[in-house]
LUMVEXKE-368392 format. One record per atom (N, C-alpha, C): residue in three letters; x, y, z. Coordinates in pm, whole numbers, padded with zeros to 5 digits, always signed. Atoms other than C-alpha are relative to their C-alpha. Example, Ala and Ser with C-alpha at 12.3 -4.5 7.8 and 13.67 -1.06 7.14 Angstrom:
REM LUMVEXKE-368392
ALA+00089-00119+00000ALA+01230-00450+00780ALA+00090+00120+00000SER-00082-00119-00006SER+01367-00106+00714SER-00077+00109+00073
//
This chain:
REM LUMVEXKE-368392
MET-00110+00071+00061MET+02280+10755+08085MET+00106+00101-00043ASN-00112-00085+00038ASN+02622+10894+07999ASN+00089-00079-00097LEU-00082+00069+00100LEU+02833+10809+07692LEU+00142-00029+00048PHE-00138+00012-00047PHE+03158+10841+07890PHE+00014-00073+00133SER-00010+00063-00131SER+03071+10672+08217SER-00122-00088+00024PRO-00129+00067-00016PRO+03097+10398+08306PRO+00048-00058-00133LEU-00059+00058+00121LEU+03333+10284+08032LEU+00041-00144+00027PRO-00042+00140-00017PRO+03386+09911+07985PRO+00151-00012-00025ASP-00140+00030+00025ASP+03735+09762+07986ASP+00012-00055-00142ALA-00014+00042+00140ALA+03835+09735+07619ALA+00140-00051-00031HIS-00137+00050+00026HIS+04191+09605+07665HIS-00002-00131-00079ALA+00000+00133+00062ALA+04107+09247+07566ALA-00081-00005-00129ALA+00088+00004+00118ALA+03829+09314+07314ALA-00081+00127-00008GLU+00086-00115+00023GLU+03633+09596+07160GLU-00137-00029+00059ARG+00131+00015-00064ARG+03301+09655+07336ARG-00103+00082-00076VAL+00109-00066+00070VAL+02977+09740+07155VAL-00123-00004+00090ASP+00122-00009-00080ASP+02678+09862+07356ASP-00111+00063-00084MET+00115-00050+00072MET+02339+09905+07190MET-00067+00106+00087LEU+00060-00109-00076LEU+02196+10240+07298LEU-00146+00022-00037LEU+00137-00027+00046LEU+01881+10273+07088LEU-00026-00077-00128THR+00043+00067+00122THR+01695+10068+06831THR-00143+00045-00030LEU+00130-00042+00050LEU+01403+10208+06632LEU-00013-00051-00143PRO+00012+00044+00140PRO+01257+10110+06295PRO+00090+00086-00090GLY-00088-00068+00094GLY+01528+10200+06043GLY+00121+00069+00061VAL-00113-00068-00066VAL+01777+10334+06304VAL+00053-00085+00115ARG-00065+00070-00112ARG+02027+10171+06540ARG+00118+00087+00043ILE-00111-00080-00052ILE+02270+10360+06765ILE+00080-00085+00099GLU-00089+00078-00085GLU+02571+10193+06926GLU+00113+00087+00053ARG-00126-00057-00050ARG+02853+10308+07150ARG+00103-00110-00012ILE-00108+00097+00018ILE+03176+10133+07055ILE+00122+00052+00072VAL-00120-00037-00075VAL+03476+10140+07289VAL+00112-00093-00044SER-00115+00074+00051SER+03811+10032+07143SER+00125+00044+00076GLN-00131-00037-00053GLN+04164+10025+07278GLN+00105-00088-00066GLY-00102+00073+00074GLY+04419+09912+07023GLY-00054-00102-00099GLN+00055+00098+00095GLN+04178+09697+06821GLN+00000+00055-00142ALA+00007-00033+00142ALA+04168+09693+06442ALA-00073-00114-00070SER+00061+00107+00080SER+03992+09498+06169SER+00106-00106-00030PRO-00098+00104+00034PRO+04156+09161+06097PRO+00061+00025-00138PRO-00063-00017+00131PRO+04403+09158+05806PRO-00089-00055-00112GLY+00079+00042+00114GLY+04219+09141+05475GLY-00151+00013+00015PHE+00145-00012-00025PHE+03876+09202+05635PHE-00049+00139-00038TRP+00066-00127+00035TRP+03646+09475+05495TRP-00145-00008+00042TYR+00143-00011-00027TYR+03310+09581+05634TYR-00071+00031-00132ASP+00085-00025+00116ASP+03040+09575+05364ASP-00144-00008+00051GLN+00125-00004-00076GLN+02720+09683+05538GLN-00120+00033-00088GLU+00128-00028+00066GLU+02359+09684+05419GLU-00048+00142+00031GLU+00049-00130-00046GLU+02292+10004+05616GLU+00101+00111-00028GLY-00089-00115-00005GLY+02433+10354+05594GLY+00045+00017+00144GLU-00051-00022-00136GLU+02640+10463+05893GLU+00057+00141+00010TRP-00060-00129-00035TRP+02716+10804+06041TRP+00073-00025+00131VAL-00079+00035-00117VAL+02998+10771+06292VAL+00093+00115+00040PRO-00093-00098-00055PRO+03151+11053+06498PRO+00093-00069+00099LEU-00096+00049-00099LEU+03463+10983+06703LEU-00008+00096+00119LEU+00019-00083-00119LEU+03404+11109+07058LEU+00127+00017+00082ALA-00125-00004-00078ALA+03741+11028+07218ALA+00101-00094-00065GLY-00106+00087+00051GLY+04076+10874+07126GLY+00041+00037-00141ALA-00045-00020+00138ALA+04207+10831+06773ALA-00011-00133-00073ALA+00013+00121+00081ALA+04166+10586+06486ALA+00036+00030-00145GLY-00021-00008+00144GLY+04253+10519+06125GLY-00105-00086-00069VAL+00103+00071+00075VAL+03965+10422+05895VAL+00038+00005-00147HIS-00044+00011+00139HIS+04049+10299+05547HIS-00118-00046-00085PHE+00101+00039+00097PHE+03803+10287+05257PHE+00070-00074-00115ALA-00060+00081+00106ALA+03869+10029+04986ALA+00027+00081-00126ASP-00017-00081+00121ASP+03836+10297+04717ASP+00092+00120+00020GLU-00096-00108-00026GLU+04095+10529+04875GLU+00137-00061+00030ILE-00136+00052-00019ILE+04472+10490+04892ILE+00040-00001+00147ASP-00045-00013-00138ASP+04531+10611+05248ASP-00117-00004+00098ALA+00099-00003-00107ALA+04345+10565+05574ALA-00024+00144+00043ARG+00033-00132-00054ARG+04169+10867+05720ARG+00028-00001+00150LEU-00028-00016-00142LEU+04295+10984+06059LEU-00119+00068+00065LEU+00111-00058-00073LEU+04011+11049+06302LEU+00044+00037+00141ARG-00024-00052-00135ARG+04042+11257+06619ARG-00136+00040+00057PRO+00129-00038-00059PRO+03768+11363+06865PRO-00066+00115-00077GLY+00078-00098+00074GLY+03497+11555+06684GLY-00009-00029-00149ASP+00007+00037+00142ASP+03573+11407+06340ASP-00111-00102-00019TRP+00105+00098+00030TRP+03296+11208+06174TRP+00007-00041-00145LEU+00008+00054+00135LEU+03235+10998+05867LEU-00144-00041-00028GLU+00121+00065+00045GLU+02930+10905+05668GLU+00043-00111-00094ILE-00038+00117+00078ILE+02963+10558+05523ILE-00125-00050-00072ALA+00114+00044+00080ALA+02724+10474+05240ALA-00014-00152+00007PRO+00017+00144+00005PRO+02570+10127+05224PRO+00094-00063-00102HIS-00091+00080+00085HIS+02814+09874+05075HIS+00129+00071-00037ARG-00132-00059+00023ARG+03109+10114+05082ARG+00098-00074+00091ARG-00091+00085-00077ARG+03383+09878+05188ARG+00101+00085+00078HIS-00091-00075-00088HIS+03590+10001+05482HIS+00050-00092+00110ARG-00058+00076-00111ARG+03803+09879+05769ARG+00062+00097+00100VAL-00070-00079-00102VAL+03953+10009+06093VAL+00145-00049-00001ASP-00141+00037+00005ASP+04331+10009+06044ASP+00062-00005+00139TRP-00055-00003-00134TRP+04406+10098+06406TRP-00087+00088+00090THR+00052-00090-00103THR+04274+10251+06727THR+00110+00021+00102ASP-00104-00039-00094ASP+04481+10421+06994ASP+00021-00108+00107PRO-00024+00101-00102PRO+04646+10152+07212PRO+00024+00058+00139ALA-00034-00063-00129ALA+04734+10403+07487ALA-00121+00048+00077GLY+00120-00048-00067GLY+04378+10509+07568GLY-00123-00047-00074VAL+00124+00047+00063VAL+04015+10442+07489VAL-00037+00088-00119THR+00060-00067+00115THR+03864+10532+07155THR-00149-00027+00009ILE+00145+00013-00013ILE+03490+10598+07175ILE-00066+00049-00128TRP+00076-00029+00122TRP+03271+10588+06866TRP-00149+00002+00034LEU+00146+00006-00006LEU+02902+10665+06834LEU-00045-00037-00141ALA+00036+00048+00134ALA+02774+10460+06540ALA-00151+00006-00017VAL+00142-00014+00030VAL+02436+10557+06394VAL-00024-00068-00135PHE+00032+00076+00121PHE+02313+10300+06142PHE-00143+00034-00043TYR+00133-00039+00049TYR+02017+10387+05920TYR-00029-00068-00134ARG+00046+00059+00128ARG+01814+10247+05630ARG-00078+00104-00076
//
């Protein structure tokens, strides 16, 4: 398997592919192209999440911070359980690839 090939078409909708599920751990590849969280929507997850950005660019905003964080390839975030956050934007000109590792 390869994280970069084949890439799904993400023009119309973000694509989430489950890569691995084990007790207490879930790994997903997320491919975005211009998608963002709906206005007023905040993720509030039961699990922790470690998410590196592999390609593209995105803005992730935490409810307890004033400004969104700019993510470029190689940047990563750890998101504690129940830390409210949202995706403000992803690059509309090219694919943004995330590797989301959820854990309990």
